[in-house]
C-alpha positions as CSV (number, residue, x, y, z in Angstrom):
1,X,-8.0,-26.9,-42.3
2,X,-9.3,-31.0,-40.8
3,X,-11.5,-31.7,-37.9
4,X,-8.6,-32.4,-36.2
5,X,-6.3,-29.4,-37.0
6,X,-9.1,-27.9,-35.9
7,X,-9.6,-29.9,-32.6
8,X,-6.1,-29.0,-31.9
9,X,-5.9,-25.5,-32.4
10,X,-8.3,-25.3,-29.9
11,X,-7.4,-28.2,-27.8
12,X,-3.7,-26.2,-28.0
13,X,-6.6,-22.5,-27.6
14,X,-7.5,-23.8,-24.3
15,X,-4.8,-24.5,-22.2
16,X,-3.2,-21.2,-23.1
17,X,-6.5,-20.1,-21.2
18,X,-6.3,-22.1,-18.7
19,X,-2.7,-20.7,-17.8
20,X,-3.9,-17.1,-18.3
21,X,-6.8,-18.0,-15.7
22,X,-4.3,-20.1,-13.6
23,X,-1.5,-17.1,-13.5
24,X,-4.8,-14.7,-12.7
25,X,-5.4,-16.8,-10.5
26,X,-2.2,-17.1,-8.6
27,X,-1.7,-12.9,-8.7
28,X,-6.1,-12.7,-6.9
29,X,-4.2,-14.9,-4.0
30,X,-1.2,-13.7,-3.8
31,X,-2.5,-10.0,-3.3
32,X,-5.4,-11.8,-0.7
33,X,-2.3,-13.0,1.0
34,X,-1.4,-10.0,1.9
35,X,-4.2,-8.2,2.3
36,X,-4.1,-10.5,5.4
37,X,-0.7,-9.1,6.9
38,X,-2.3,-6.5,9.1
39,X,0.6,-4.4,11.5
40,X,0.4,-2.6,13.8
41,X,2.6,-0.1,15.9
42,X,5.9,-1.0,16.5
43,X,5.8,-3.8,13.9
44,X,7.5,-3.9,11.2
45,X,7.8,-5.4,7.6
46,X,10.3,-6.2,5.2
47,X,10.8,-7.8,1.6
48,X,14.7,-8.3,-0.2
49,X,14.5,-4.3,-0.8
50,X,13.3,-2.4,2.1
51,X,12.1,-3.1,5.7
52,X,9.2,-0.6,7.0
53,X,8.7,0.1,10.9
54,X,5.7,1.5,11.8
55,X,6.7,3.6,14.5
56,X,3.7,5.4,15.7
57,X,0.1,6.8,14.4
58,X,-2.5,9.2,15.8
59,X,-5.0,12.5,15.2
60,X,-3.6,15.1,13.2
61,X,-5.0,18.8,14.5
62,X,-3.9,21.6,11.6
63,X,-3.4,24.8,13.6
64,X,-4.0,26.6,9.7
65,X,-7.2,27.6,9.4
66,X,-6.9,27.4,5.9
67,X,-6.0,23.8,6.1
68,X,-9.2,22.1,8.3
69,X,-11.1,18.8,7.8
70,X,-14.8,18.5,6.2
71,X,-18.0,18.8,8.7
72,X,-17.5,14.9,10.2
73,X,-13.9,14.0,9.8
74,X,-10.4,14.3,10.9
75,X,-7.0,13.6,9.9
76,X,-5.5,10.9,10.6
77,X,-1.2,9.9,10.3
78,X,0.5,7.4,10.2
79,X,4.7,7.9,11.1
80,X,7.1,5.0,8.6
81,X,10.2,4.3,9.1
82,X,12.5,3.0,5.6
83,X,15.6,1.2,5.8
84,X,16.8,0.3,2.2
85,X,18.4,-3.3,2.7
86,X,18.7,-4.2,-0.8
87,X,22.3,-3.6,-2.9
88,X,20.5,-1.1,-4.6
89,X,19.1,2.1,-4.8
90,X,15.1,2.1,-4.2
91,X,12.5,4.9,-4.0
92,X,9.8,5.3,-0.8
93,X,6.9,8.6,-0.5
94,X,4.0,8.6,0.2
95,X,2.4,7.6,-2.6
96,X,3.0,4.3,-1.9
97,X,-0.3,4.7,0.7
98,X,-3.6,4.5,-0.1
99,X,-6.1,4.9,3.6
100,X,-9.0,2.9,4.1
101,X,-12.2,3.8,6.4
102,X,-14.8,1.2,7.1
103,X,-13.5,-0.1,3.6
104,X,-14.2,3.4,1.8
105,X,-11.3,5.3,-0.1
106,X,-10.2,8.7,2.5
107,X,-8.7,11.1,0.9
108,X,-4.7,12.8,1.7
109,X,-4.0,15.6,3.1
110,X,-1.1,17.5,2.3
111,X,-0.6,20.4,4.9
112,X,1.5,19.0,7.5
113,X,5.0,20.3,8.0
114,X,6.6,16.5,6.9
115,X,3.8,15.7,4.5
116,X,5.1,14.9,1.3
117,X,7.9,12.4,1.9
118,X,9.5,11.9,-0.9
119,X,13.2,9.6,-1.5
120,X,15.8,7.6,-3.0
121,X,17.2,5.7,-0.7
122,X,21.1,4.5,-1.1
123,X,21.6,0.4,0.2
124,X,21.7,0.9,3.7
125,X,20.2,4.3,4.2
126,X,16.6,5.0,5.9
127,X,14.3,7.6,5.9
128,X,11.1,8.3,8.5
129,X,7.9,10.3,7.0
130,X,4.5,10.9,7.7
131,X,1.4,10.2,5.6
132,X,-1.9,12.3,6.2
133,X,-5.1,11.4,5.2
134,X,-9.0,12.7,6.9
135,X,-10.8,10.3,7.5
136,X,-14.6,10.1,9.2
137,X,-14.8,10.6,13.1
138,X,-16.8,7.9,13.6
139,X,-14.9,6.0,11.1
140,X,-14.2,1.6,12.7
141,X,-11.8,0.1,11.4
142,X,-9.0,3.0,9.4
143,X,-5.9,0.6,7.9
144,X,-3.2,2.1,5.5
145,X,-2.4,0.6,2.6
146,X,1.2,0.1,0.9
147,X,2.2,-0.8,-1.6
148,X,5.8,-1.8,-2.1
149,X,6.2,-2.2,-5.6
150,X,4.9,-0.3,-9.2
151,X,5.6,-4.2,-10.6
152,X,3.5,-5.3,-8.4
153,X,-0.3,-6.3,-7.1
154,X,1.3,-6.9,-3.5
155,X,-0.8,-4.5,-0.3
156,X,0.8,-4.7,3.5
157,X,-1.6,-3.1,5.8
158,X,-1.0,-1.1,8.8
159,X,-3.9,-1.1,11.2
160,X,-4.6,2.7,12.3
161,X,-4.6,2.6,16.6
């Protein structure tokens, strides 16, 4: 190969690498923008598939002696209503949520009567369900992160109040 041909190959590879980096930066920026959207109780979030209404949140006290938080922790919950606003079926469930207390990941709790909701909704159908997490009693900032799609890095943040 000639040095000119080698240079052309390196230039093409450089262009492809820059395009990949640009796509990664774009995805990262989209993810950061999504995290900056903080939703409060009473507010809604919507994309072309689902409308999510943030109904309420609070502390949860289990009356089951075997389902209790660890010492220094408490249970919190958030309740959401999901409506399929798309034209085809969509699935929603508790697994779409994570919880963070002061930036640290928290464990889910599945002992409440209505925890563990999962539903495939036809167009126009709704479901209301709650998610439960164990957080430190002294947590200053608690947030529930919703991932509306397995195929994207988008996260919607619901603020515990």
